[in-house]
DSSP file (Angstrom, degrees, kcal/mol; ACC not computed):
  #  RESIDUE AA STRUCTURE BP1 BP2  ACC     N-H-->O    O-->H-N    N-H-->O    O-->H-N    TCO  KAPPA ALPHA  PHI   PSI    X-CA   Y-CA   Z-CA
    1    1 A M              0   0    0      0, 0.0     2,-0.3     0, 0.0     0, 0.0   0.000 360.0 360.0 360.0 130.2  102.4   82.8  145.7
    2    2 A K        -     0   0    0      1,-0.1     2,-0.3     0, 0.0     0, 0.0  -0.568 360.0-125.1 -78.5 135.4   99.7   83.3  148.3
    3    3 A T        -     0   0    0     -2,-0.3     2,-0.2     1,-0.1    75,-0.1  -0.628  23.4-122.9 -80.3 134.3   97.3   80.4  148.8
    4    4 A K        -     0   0    0     -2,-0.3    73,-0.1    73,-0.1    -1,-0.1  -0.506  32.4-173.4 -74.2 145.4   93.6   81.3  148.6
    5    5 A E        -     0   0    0     -2,-0.2    73,-2.4    71,-0.1    71,-0.1  -0.971  33.9 -86.9-138.3 154.4   91.5   80.4  151.6
    6    6 A P  E     -A   77   0A   0      0, 0.0    47,-0.8     0, 0.0     2,-0.4  -0.360  48.3-173.3 -61.3 135.0   87.8   80.5  152.4
    7    7 A T  E     -AB  76  52A   0     69,-2.6    69,-2.2    45,-0.2     2,-0.5  -0.993  24.4-124.8-134.0 138.0   86.7   84.0  153.7
    8    8 A L  E     -AB  75  51A   0     43,-2.8    43,-2.0    -2,-0.4     2,-0.5  -0.706  26.6-168.5 -80.3 128.0   83.4   85.2  155.1
    9    9 A I  E     -AB  74  50A   0     65,-3.2    65,-2.3    -2,-0.5     2,-0.5  -0.984   3.6-168.0-119.8 122.5   82.1   88.2  153.1
   10   10 A I  E     -AB  73  49A   0     39,-2.3    39,-2.4    -2,-0.5    63,-0.2  -0.954  11.4-158.7-111.2 123.7   79.2   90.2  154.6
   11   11 A T  E     -AB  72  48A   0     61,-2.7    60,-3.2    -2,-0.5    61,-0.5  -0.611   1.1-151.9-103.4 163.3   77.6   92.7  152.3
   12   12 A F        -     0   0    0     35,-0.8    33,-1.4    58,-0.3    34,-0.3  -0.949  21.0-135.6-135.5 150.6   75.4   95.7  153.0
   13   13 A A  S    S+     0   0    0     -2,-0.3     2,-0.3    31,-0.2    -1,-0.1   0.775  90.1   9.5 -75.3 -27.5   72.7   97.6  151.3
   14   14 A N  S  > S-     0   0    0     30,-0.1     4,-1.4     1,-0.1     3,-0.4  -0.968  76.7-105.8-151.5 164.2   74.2  101.0  152.1
   15   15 A T  H  > S+     0   0    0     -2,-0.3     4,-2.6     1,-0.2     5,-0.3   0.876 113.0  58.7 -63.7 -41.8   77.3  102.6  153.6
   16   16 A P  H  > S+     0   0    0      0, 0.0     4,-2.3     0, 0.0    -1,-0.2   0.886 105.9  50.8 -57.1 -36.4   75.8  103.6  157.0
   17   17 A D  H  > S+     0   0    0     -3,-0.4     4,-1.9     2,-0.2    -2,-0.2   0.895 110.1  49.7 -65.9 -39.0   75.0   99.9  157.6
   18   18 A A  H  X S+     0   0    0     -4,-1.4     4,-1.9     2,-0.2    -1,-0.2   0.913 112.1  47.2 -65.2 -42.9   78.7   99.0  156.7
   19   19 A I  H  X S+     0   0    0     -4,-2.6     4,-2.3     1,-0.2    -2,-0.2   0.891 109.8  53.6 -66.0 -39.5   80.0  101.6  159.1
   20   20 A A  H  X S+     0   0    0     -4,-2.3     4,-2.6    -5,-0.3    -1,-0.2   0.883 107.5  52.2 -61.7 -38.0   77.6  100.4  161.8
   21   21 A M  H  X S+     0   0    0     -4,-1.9     4,-2.7     2,-0.2     5,-0.2   0.913 107.4  51.7 -63.9 -42.9   79.0   96.9  161.3
   22   22 A E  H  X S+     0   0    0     -4,-1.9     4,-2.1     1,-0.2    -2,-0.2   0.930 112.6  44.9 -60.1 -45.9   82.6   98.2  161.7
   23   23 A M  H  X S+     0   0    0     -4,-2.3     4,-2.5     2,-0.2    -2,-0.2   0.914 112.5  52.2 -64.5 -42.9   81.7   99.9  165.0
   24   24 A F  H  X S+     0   0    0     -4,-2.6     4,-1.5     1,-0.2    -2,-0.2   0.919 110.5  47.5 -59.3 -45.7   79.8   96.9  166.3
   25   25 A C  H  <>S+     0   0    0     -4,-2.7     5,-2.5     1,-0.2     4,-0.3   0.890 111.9  49.3 -66.7 -39.3   82.7   94.5  165.6
   26   26 A K  H ><5S+     0   0    0     -4,-2.1     3,-1.0    -5,-0.2    -1,-0.2   0.924 111.8  48.7 -64.3 -43.6   85.2   96.8  167.3
   27   27 A Q  H 3<5S+     0   0    0     -4,-2.5    -1,-0.2     1,-0.2    -2,-0.2   0.776 118.8  39.9 -66.6 -26.9   83.0   97.2  170.4
   28   28 A N  T 3<5S-     0   0    0     -4,-1.5    -1,-0.2    -5,-0.2    -2,-0.2   0.200 108.8-118.0-110.4  14.3   82.5   93.4  170.6
   29   29 A D  T < 5 +     0   0    0     -3,-1.0    -3,-0.2    -4,-0.3    -4,-0.1   0.861  56.1 160.6  51.3  42.8   86.0   92.3  169.7
   30   30 A L      < -     0   0    0     -5,-2.5    -1,-0.2    -6,-0.1    -2,-0.1  -0.770  38.3-115.8 -93.3 139.3   84.9   90.5  166.6
   31   31 A P        +     0   0    0      0, 0.0     2,-0.2     0, 0.0    -1,-0.1  -0.277  65.1  60.2 -74.8 159.2   87.6   89.8  163.9
   32   32 A G        -     0   0    0     19,-0.1     2,-0.3     2,-0.0    19,-0.2  -0.681  59.9-113.5 125.2-174.3   87.6   91.2  160.4
   33   33 A R  E     -C   50   0A   0     17,-1.8    17,-2.8    -2,-0.2     2,-0.4  -0.989  23.2-105.8-158.3 155.5   87.8   94.4  158.6
   34   34 A L  E     +C   49   0A   0     -2,-0.3    15,-0.2    15,-0.2    -2,-0.0  -0.701  51.7 153.4 -82.7 134.4   85.8   96.6  156.3
   35   35 A S  E     -C   48   0A   0     13,-2.7    13,-2.8    -2,-0.4    -2,-0.0  -0.958  49.9 -70.8-153.5 167.8   87.0   96.5  152.7
   36   36 A P  E     -C   47   0A   0      0, 0.0    11,-0.3     0, 0.0     3,-0.1  -0.364  63.4 -97.5 -61.5 146.3   85.8   97.0  149.1
   37   37 A I        -     0   0    0      9,-2.5     6,-0.1     1,-0.1   -26,-0.0  -0.420  44.8-103.0 -66.3 137.5   83.5   94.2  148.0
   38   38 A P    >   -     0   0    0      0, 0.0     3,-2.0     0, 0.0    -1,-0.1  -0.276  29.4-114.7 -59.9 148.7   85.4   91.5  146.0
   39   39 A G  T 3  S+     0   0    0      1,-0.3    -2,-0.1    -3,-0.1     0, 0.0   0.730 111.5  66.2 -58.3 -25.3   84.8   91.7  142.2
   40   40 A A  T 3  S+     0   0    0      2,-0.0    -1,-0.3     0, 0.0     2,-0.3   0.650 102.0  55.5 -73.0 -14.1   83.0   88.3  142.2
   41   41 A L    <   -     0   0    0     -3,-2.0     2,-0.4    33,-0.0    -4,-0.0  -0.764  67.8-149.8-117.6 161.8   80.1   89.8  144.3
   42   42 A K        +     0   0    0     -2,-0.3     2,-0.3     3,-0.0   -31,-0.1  -0.993  20.9 165.8-130.3 140.3   77.8   92.7  143.9
   43   43 A A        -     0   0    0     -2,-0.4   -30,-0.1     1,-0.1    -6,-0.1  -0.974  45.1-104.4-149.8 161.6   76.2   94.7  146.7
   44   44 A G  S    S+     0   0    0     -2,-0.3   -31,-0.2   -32,-0.3   -29,-0.1   0.857 113.5  25.9 -55.7 -44.4   74.4   98.0  147.2
   45   45 A C  S    S-     0   0    0    -33,-1.4    -1,-0.2     2,-0.3   -32,-0.1   0.610  96.6-121.9-104.9 -11.4   77.2  100.1  148.7
   46   46 A G  S    S+     0   0    0    -34,-0.3    -9,-2.5     1,-0.3     2,-0.3   0.479  77.0 108.1  85.5   0.7   80.4   98.4  147.5
   47   47 A L  E     + C   0  36A   0    -11,-0.3   -35,-0.8   -35,-0.2     2,-0.3  -0.847  42.8 179.7-112.0 150.7   81.7   97.7  151.0
   48   48 A A  E     -BC  11  35A   0    -13,-2.8   -13,-2.7    -2,-0.3     2,-0.5  -0.974  28.4-122.6-144.2 156.6   81.9   94.4  152.7
   49   49 A W  E     -BC  10  34A   0    -39,-2.4   -39,-2.3    -2,-0.3     2,-0.4  -0.912  26.7-156.8-100.1 125.4   83.1   92.9  156.0
   50   50 A K  E     +BC   9  33A   0    -17,-2.8   -17,-1.8    -2,-0.5   -41,-0.2  -0.880  26.2 149.0-104.0 133.6   85.8   90.3  155.7
   51   51 A A  E     -B    8   0A   0    -43,-2.0   -43,-2.8    -2,-0.4   -19,-0.1  -0.935  54.0 -61.1-152.2 170.4   86.2   87.7  158.5
   52   52 A P  E >   -B    7   0A   0      0, 0.0     3,-1.8     0, 0.0   -45,-0.2  -0.361  44.8-131.8 -60.2 135.9   87.2   84.1  159.0
   53   53 A A  G >  S+     0   0    0    -47,-0.8     3,-1.5     1,-0.3   -46,-0.1   0.810 102.1  64.7 -60.5 -32.6   84.9   81.7  157.2
   54   54 A D  G 3  S+     0   0    0      1,-0.3    -1,-0.3   -48,-0.2     4,-0.2   0.516  94.2  62.7 -72.9  -1.7   84.4   79.5  160.2
   55   55 A M  G <>  +     0   0    0     -3,-1.8     4,-2.7     1,-0.1    -1,-0.3   0.273  67.4 108.3-103.3  10.3   82.7   82.3  162.0
   56   56 A E  H <> S+     0   0    0     -3,-1.5     4,-2.6     1,-0.2     5,-0.2   0.929  80.7  45.3 -55.5 -51.5   79.7   82.7  159.7
   57   57 A A  H  > S+     0   0    0      1,-0.2     4,-2.4     2,-0.2    -1,-0.2   0.895 113.9  50.0 -61.4 -40.7   77.1   81.3  162.0
   58   58 A A  H  > S+     0   0    0     -4,-0.2     4,-2.5     2,-0.2    -1,-0.2   0.908 111.3  48.6 -65.1 -41.9   78.4   83.3  165.0
   59   59 A F  H  X S+     0   0    0     -4,-2.7     4,-3.1     2,-0.2     5,-0.3   0.940 111.8  48.7 -63.2 -46.6   78.4   86.5  163.0
   60   60 A I  H  X S+     0   0    0     -4,-2.6     4,-2.5    -5,-0.2     5,-0.2   0.927 112.9  48.2 -60.4 -44.6   74.8   85.9  161.8
   61   61 A E  H  X S+     0   0    0     -4,-2.4     4,-2.3    -5,-0.2    -1,-0.2   0.932 115.3  43.8 -60.9 -47.1   73.6   85.1  165.3
   62   62 A K  H  X S+     0   0    0     -4,-2.5     4,-1.3     2,-0.2    -2,-0.2   0.896 114.1  49.9 -68.3 -40.3   75.3   88.2  166.8
   63   63 A M  H  <>S+     0   0    0     -4,-3.1     5,-2.8    -5,-0.2     3,-0.2   0.930 114.1  45.0 -64.5 -44.5   74.2   90.5  164.0
   64   64 A N  H ><5S+     0   0    0     -4,-2.5     3,-1.1    -5,-0.3    -2,-0.2   0.906 111.7  52.1 -65.6 -41.2   70.6   89.3  164.3
   65   65 A A  H 3<5S+     0   0    0     -4,-2.3    -1,-0.2     1,-0.2    -2,-0.2   0.761 117.6  39.0 -66.1 -24.7   70.6   89.5  168.1
   66   66 A N  T 3<5S-     0   0    0     -4,-1.3    -1,-0.2    -3,-0.2    -2,-0.2   0.199 110.8-115.4-112.4  14.7   71.8   93.1  168.0
   67   67 A N  T < 5 +     0   0    0     -3,-1.1     2,-0.7     1,-0.2    -3,-0.2   0.837  53.8 164.1  54.7  38.0   69.8   94.3  165.0
   68   68 A V      < -     0   0    0     -5,-2.8     2,-0.3    -6,-0.2    -1,-0.2  -0.787  34.2-132.6 -85.1 119.4   72.9   94.9  162.9
   69   69 A R        +     0   0    0     -2,-0.7     2,-0.3    -3,-0.1   -48,-0.1  -0.539  36.4 158.7 -80.4 136.2   71.6   95.3  159.3
   70   70 A F        -     0   0    0     -2,-0.3   -58,-0.3     1,-0.1     3,-0.1  -0.969  35.1-142.9-147.8 160.2   73.3   93.3  156.5
   71   71 A A  S    S-     0   0    0    -60,-3.2     2,-0.3     1,-0.3   -59,-0.2   0.936  71.2 -24.8 -89.5 -60.4   72.3   92.2  153.0
   72   72 A E  E     -A   11   0A   0    -61,-0.5   -61,-2.7     2,-0.0     2,-0.4  -0.953  48.2-132.3-149.2 163.5   73.9   88.8  152.6
   73   73 A T  E     +A   10   0A   0     -2,-0.3     2,-0.3   -63,-0.2   -63,-0.2  -0.960  25.2 179.2-120.2 146.8   76.8   86.5  153.7
   74   74 A H  E     -A    9   0A   0    -65,-2.3   -65,-3.2    -2,-0.4     2,-0.6  -0.985  23.5-145.1-141.1 147.9   79.0   84.6  151.3
   75   75 A I  E     +A    8   0A   0     -2,-0.3     2,-0.3   -67,-0.2   -67,-0.2  -0.980  35.4 162.8-112.2 118.4   82.0   82.3  151.7
   76   76 A I  E     -A    7   0A   0    -69,-2.2   -69,-2.6    -2,-0.6     2,-0.6  -0.925  42.8-103.5-133.1 159.2   84.4   82.8  148.9
   77   77 A E  E      A    6   0A   0     -2,-0.3   -73,-0.1   -71,-0.2    -2,-0.0  -0.724 360.0 360.0 -83.2 121.9   88.1   81.9  148.2
   78   78 A L              0   0    0    -73,-2.4    -1,-0.2    -2,-0.6   -74,-0.1   0.315 360.0 360.0-130.0 360.0   90.3   84.9  148.6
């Protein structure tokens, strides 16, 4: 049985914003991946960026500094 661990979930209002996040993270060697939003959350486009929970502050800082649009961030057990 896999142990659940805290995961950073970043949601987006629309699909273009989610795709832009994926490109931004690849260009800047940021960890994570684009995936369907977990069932416990709701977001406009149904896509989310999953990354290590301990990187929440760094992601928010980098996204804001580079005008990467996102809706919300959440830490949930996955």
